[in-house]
C-alpha positions in Angstrom: 1.1 21.4 56.0 -1.1 19.2 53.8 -1.4 19.1 50.1 -4.7 18.4 48.4 -5.7 18.2 44.7 -8.6 20.3 43.4 -11.8 18.3 43.0 -13.1 17.7 39.5 -16.4 16.4 38.5 -17.1 13.0 37.0 -18.1 14.6 33.7 -14.8 16.5 33.5 -12.7 13.4 34.2 -14.8 11.3 31.7 -14.5 14.0 29.0 -10.7 14.1 29.6 -10.5 10.3 29.3 -12.5 10.2 26.1 -10.3 13.0 24.5 -7.2 11.1 25.5 -8.4 7.9 24.0 -9.5 9.6 20.8 -6.1 11.3 20.5 -4.3 8.0 21.0 -6.4 6.3 18.4 -5.8 9.0 15.8 -2.1 9.2 16.4 -1.7 5.4 16.4 -3.7 5.1 13.2 -1.6 7.7 11.5 1.6 6.1 12.6 0.7 2.5 11.8 -1.2 2.9 8.5 0.8 1.7 5.6 1.6 4.5 3.2 1.3 4.0 -0.6 4.6 3.9 -2.5 6.0 7.4 -2.9 6.6 8.6 -6.5 10.4 8.3 -6.0 10.0 4.8 -4.6 8.2 3.4 -7.6 10.3 0.8 -9.5 7.6 -1.4 -11.1 4.5 -0.2 -12.9 1.9 -2.5 -14.3 -1.1 -1.5 -16.4 -3.8 -4.1 -16.2 -6.3 -5.0 -18.8 -9.1 -4.6 -16.3 -9.3 -2.8 -12.9 -7.6 -4.4 -9.9 -9.9 -6.1 -7.5 -7.9 -4.8 -4.5 -6.1 -1.5 -3.7 -3.2 -3.3 -2.0 -1.6 -6.7 -2.4 1.6 -8.5 -2.1 2.9 -10.2 -5.3 6.4 -11.3 -6.1 7.5 -10.5 -2.5 6.7 -6.8 -2.8 3.7 -4.6 -1.8 1.7 -3.4 -4.8 -0.6 -0.4 -4.6 -3.3 -0.2 -7.2 -5.8 2.4 -8.4 -8.2 1.4 -11.2 -6.1 -0.6 -13.7 -2.6 0.7 -12.7 -0.5 -0.9 -10.0 2.9 0.3 -8.7 5.5 -1.2 -6.4 9.0 -0.6 -5.0 12.0 -2.5 -6.1 12.1 -6.3 -5.4 14.7 -8.9 -5.8 13.2 -10.7 -8.8 13.7 -10.0 -12.6 11.0 -7.9 -14.3 9.5 -10.8 -16.1 9.1 -12.7 -12.8 7.4 -9.6 -11.2 5.1 -9.3 -14.2 4.0 -12.9 -13.9 3.3 -12.4 -10.2 1.0 -9.4 -10.8 -0.6 -11.2 -13.7 -1.3 -14.2 -11.5 -2.8 -11.9 -8.9 -5.0 -9.7 -11.2 -5.2 -11.2 -14.6 -3.9 -9.9 -18.0 -1.2 -7.2 -17.9 -1.5 -4.7 -20.7 2.0 -3.1 -20.1 4.7 -3.5 -17.6 7.8 -1.5 -16.8 10.7 -1.7 -14.4 12.8 1.4 -13.6 11.0 3.1 -16.4 11.9 0.5 -19.1 9.0 -1.2 -20.8 8.9 -4.9 -21.0 9.4 -6.1 -24.6 6.2 -7.3 -26.4 7.4 -11.0 -26.5 8.2 -10.9 -22.8 4.8 -9.3 -22.1 3.2 -12.2 -23.9 5.3 -14.6 -21.7 4.1 -12.7 -18.7 0.5 -13.3 -19.6 1.1 -17.0 -20.2 0.7 -16.8 -24.0 
């Protein structure tokens, strides 16, 4: 008794290989793509005086996600003023800054911007 596999054409095998590679690329891309901070993960929020030049950056040791002139990040290990200075160094003047929903005082915001 012998066992034989059914014959498939080159076009069928090439098509199957292309589909397999496409599926792998899509699932790897979805798995490895960094996700923006979820609403419940936001600890820091900075409103910039002008739009951010990048959508994502690392400042103050945390990943920041920016859209237009608003940037958000999860909790880091530094004090709010230190984090504000880090984002100001990265993008320029910060119009407002909050940590855990608490706004940075006006005098601290001035320090953040180097005034």
